[in-house]
N, C-alpha and C positions, 0 to 999 in steps of 0.2 A: 476081362478076367476069365480064366478057364473054369470049367465046371468043377474040377478038383479043388481049386482054390476057393470057389464059392461054397462047396460042401465043407471044407475045413473051417472057413469063417463061420458058417452056420453052426457047426458042431461046437466050436469054441464059444459062440454066443449062447448056445443052450447050456453049456457047462457053467458059464458065468451066471446065467439066470438061476440055475439050480443052487449054486453057491450062495447067491444073495437070498433066495427064498429060504434055504435051509438054515442059513445064519440067523435070519430073523426069527424063524420058528424056534430054533434052539435057544436063542438069546431070551425070547419071551418066556419060554418054558423054564429056563434057568432062573430068571428073575422071579417068576411065580413060585417055583419050588423053593428057592432060597428064602422067600418071605414066609412060606408055609412052615418050613423047617426051622426058621429062626437062625439061619447061618450068619456068621460074622460078615459085616459089610465089605471086608477086604476080599471075600470070595466074589461078591457082586462086581467089585472093581476088576478082578481077573476076568470074569465073564465079559464085562464091557470092553476090556482091552483086546480080548480074543475076537469079539465081534468087530471092533474097529479095524483090527488087522485083516480080517476077511474082507471087509468092505474096501479097505485101501487096496488090497490085492485085486479085487474086482474092478475097481476104478482104473488101475494100471492096465489090466488086460483089456478092458473096454477101450481105453485110449489107444492101445496098440492095435486093436481091431480096426478102429476108425482110421488110424494112420495107414494101415495096410490096404484098407478099402479105397481110401482117397488116392493112394499112390498107384493103384492099379487102374484108375480111370484114365 
């Protein structure tokens, strides 16, 4: 693999890790805040679905990274 490709893969990996960490922090904060404010449970469901969508996106990107890395060997 070229150095440019390695850097691109590393940059994408960092982005995915930030999305995963940020999603978990926001999701936990949303759950805590919703409980403190007494929000309707349907809002919690929306937060859960948004977190699931972010995690699914992360899984797809990680899978694509893995495929690109193994194809380059």
